[in-house]
N, C-alpha and C positions, 0 to 999 in steps of 0.2 A: 785260183780257179773261180772263186766267188766274185772277185773284182772283174775278171774278164767276162764272166757271165752277165753281170750287170751292164757292162759296156756294150755287150751285144744287143741287149734289150733297149737301152736308152740312149746310146750314143756317147754321152759324156758324163754320166752320173759318177761321182767319186764315191765308191762304196766302202771306203775305209771308215770304220766307226770313229766317231768323235766323242770326246768326254765332256761331261758337265755334271753338276750336282743333281741329285735325284729330283729335287723340286725346282731346279734352276732353269734358266732360259736356254733355248737352243741357239747357239751362236750363228749369226748371219749379219753381213754388212748391208749398208745402203738402205736403211729403213726410214720410212716416212709415212705416218698415219695422216691421211688426207682429211678425214672427217670423222665425226662421231666422238664417243667418250661417255663416261659415266655409266650408271646402271641401265641395262637394257630393259625395255618395256615387255609385258607379258607376250605381246604379239611379235616381239622381235624388233630390232632396229638395224638399219643399214649403216655399215662402216666401210670406208674405202682405205686401202693400204697401197702405197706406191711401191711397185717392184723396182729392183735395181736399174732396169732399163727405162723407167719412167712410166710404164703402163700401170693403170689403176685397176686394182683387184677389189671386187665387191665381196663383202662378208656380211652375212646375216647373223646377228648376235642376240642371244636369249639369256635371261637370268642375270643375277647380280654378279658383277666382276669380283666382288669380295667373298663369294661363296667359298666355303672351306672344302667342299667335296671336290673330287677330281673333275676337271672340265672335260667336255666331250667335243670332239672335232669331227664334223661330217663332210665327207668328200664325195661329190656326185660322180656319175659316169661320164663317158666320152662326150655325148651331146646332151647332157642333162644339166640341171641347175639346182640351186638351193631349194627350189620349190618342192623337190622330191622329199624334203625333210620337214615340210610345213606342219605335219601332224606330230611326228616323232619328236622334233627338237623342243617345242614348247612343253610337251608332256614331260620330257626329261628335266628341263630347266625348272619347272614349277612343281616337281615332285617333292618327296621327303627323303633326304634333305634336298634343298634347292641346290642347283649347280649351274655353272656357266656352260652354255652350249653355243658353238659357232658352226656355221655352214659356209663353205667357201665356193664361190663361182670361179672355176678355172678361167684363165685368159681365153677370150673368144666365146665365152658362155655367159648367159644371163646378163647381169648388169656390169660385169667386168668389161674392160675395154677389149676390142678386137685388135689383133696384132697385124700390122702391115707386113711384117716379116713372117711369112707362113712357115718358115723353117723352125720357128719357135713353138709351134704346136707339137711338142714332144714331151716325153716323160721327164727328161732331164730338166728342162726349163720349168715345167709344172711342179716338180719336186722342189726346186729352188724357190718358187713362188710360195709354196706351203710353208717352208722354213721362214721365209720373210714375214708372212702373216703371223705365224706363231710367235716370233720374236717381237714384232711390232705390238702385238696385243698382249704381250707378257704372259703367254701360256707356256708353261714348262711341261711337266709330265701330264699326259692326258689319255683318255680312252678315244681311240680312232674308230669311226664307222666309215668304212670304205665301200662304196657301191661300184661294182664293175671296175672301170678304170681307176676309180678312187681307191679300190682295194689293191690294185697293182702299186699305186703310189704309196699306200700304207706299208706294203711289204718292203718297198725300196727305202722308205723312211726308217724302217726297223733296222736296216743295214747301216744307213748313213748316220742316224742319230738314235741308237737303240734305247738310251735311257729317257727319251722323250715319250715313250709309249708305256702305258700302264695296263692296257688291255685293247683288244681288237675285235671288231665285228666285221667280218668279210661278207658282204652282201652280194650273193650269187657270183662269186669269183673265187678262184683258187690258183694254185701253182701251175695247173695244166688247163689250157683254154682250148675248147673244141673248135677246130678251124671251120667247121660247117656253120657254127653260130656266128663266127666272125664274118664269114662270107655273107650271111644273111644281113648282118648289121651294115656291111659295106654296100649292100644293094639299096639301102634307103637313106643313110646319113648324107645330108646335103642334096638329096634327090627326091625329097617328098613333093608331091603335087601341092600347088598353092591353093588352099581352100578359100571358098567365097565367104565362109562364116565359120565360127567355132563349131556349130552343129555339123557343117560339112566336114570340118576337120575330124570330128569324132567318128564320122562314117569312114573316112580314109583310114584312120587308125584301127577301127574295128576290122576292116577288110585285110589290113596288113598283119594284125596280131591276134585275131580271134582264135587261131589254132593254139596259141600259147596261153591265152587268157579267155577261155570259153564262157566264163560265168560272170564277167564284169557287167554291171548294170549300165543303163543309158547314162545315168548321172556320172558314173565313174569314167566312161569313155569321154564324156564332155569335159570332165575335170582334166583328163589326160591331154585333151586337145588344148586346153587353156595353159597347160604346162609346156606344150610343144611349140605353139605359135604365140606371137604377140602382135598387137596392132602397131602399124608403122605407116604413116602417111596415108591413112584410110584403108590400108590393106593388111593382110596377115602375112607375117614372115616368121621363119624359125627363130627360136630363142637362143640360137647359137650361130656362129660364123659358119656358113656352108662350106668354107674352105677346109674345115676340119676333116672333110672326106679324104684329103690327101694323106692323113695319118694311116689310112687303111689301104692306100694305093698298092702296096706291095704284098697284101695278104694273098696267100696262095693256098687254096683248100687242100692241095696235094702235099704241102710242106708245113707241118705243124710248127708253131712257135716254140722256141726253147722253153723248157719247163723252168719254173722259178722255185724249185725246192730249196735251194740255198737261201733265197730271200724269205721263204716261209719259215724255214728252220731258224732264222734270225729272231723270230718271234717266240721261240720255245719257252722263254722264261716268263711270259705273260699269259693271262687267260685269253682264250679265243672262243668266239661264237661264230658259227657259219650259218647263214640263212640261204637256203637253196629253194628255188622254185621247182616243183616236181616236173614241170614241162621245160625246164631250162635246156638250151642247146649250147650253153657256154660252160657251165659247171656240171659235170656228170656226177651221178651217184657213186661211181667207182672212184672218182677223184676225191670225193668227200671221205670215202672209206680209207683211202690211202693217207689222207690228211690226219685222220684219227690215229693211224699207226705211227705217224711222225710226232703227233702231239696227243698222247692218250687221254689227257684231261679235257681236251677240246669238247665244247658243246656244239650241237648242230640242230637245226630246225628245218623241216621240209614243208613248204607251203603248197597245199593241194591246189590243182587247177590254175596255177600261175607259172609263168615262164621267166624269162630274163627281162627286167629284174622284178622280183615280187614287190608289190606295193607295201609301203611302210605306214599304213594307216589303220590297220585293224586293232581294236583294243587288246586282243589277246597277244598279238605280236609286240605291240608297244609295251605291254606288261612284261613280257619275256625279256625284251631288251633292257628295260629299266631294272629288272632283277639282276641281269648280268652285270650292268654297270655298277650297281650297288655292291655286287660281289668283288668287282675290281677295286672299289674303295677299301673293302676289308682286306683284300690281298696286299694292297699298297701299304696300309697301316701296319700289317704284320711284318712286312719287309723292313719298314722304317724302324720298328721297335726291336728287331732282331740284331 
């Protein structure tokens, strides 16, 4: 049943767990690191990893590769990029202890190559890409921070490669997705107006999302615009392939997506932290309550006056995430010594 459920969600993800040593690498073929290497700088360095089909995947890397603490892997949302982690990632990497942190641009997003085969914009291929990156960069057991779609990929990774995960932060995502929220996302992904400037872009975003984020400052809206668009040939274009909209083409508000409780339960052996925006229309409070019943030791945080997805830049939230990751270190060390 679990395998069939995964197939229904992702097309061709093979959900049978694979084995490896606790600190070993996740097995995957066809690896090729295109650039980068050595210890990352405090502000992060860009590395490119070649996927099995030749497409280059961009990774932002922070902290020393030789760090003994558990590494952290950050996975952005559907039309988001590694820029969403530009405050959190270096804070985790440069804390005490220092640790290696990477953030991955999925294909068609950020600085990763866009795919000419639009059928490859699916969870199955993106999961394979993640495994490729983890193997190429020699990352075994890690704490995963999955934002929205990145959280879905995290749950699928927990089924396919369970021992690669030492802890999970689910960023405004869970096993049940509100179809109204998906319908809202469908209404703008790949369909945003083209702004004349970043200031114009900040006004566009404020009009679209002010109901979910009523207390953002002008500076925060401008920063959001700079994460949403980029300069290209003298104009502003989205930081993602607009053809990603096809991944939502079959979303029907009258037909909820299959729940992913089997995938969530695959994470039952590791610590979990859920971050929910109080105004989220993707992750409901009821779903968080149900998640607690499946995983009684799960931690959760609700961010007031923010929706999908809450910003990861406040000192208090960064501190909470850092404390959770440190707890995953202690949990992994206890498991190894037992």
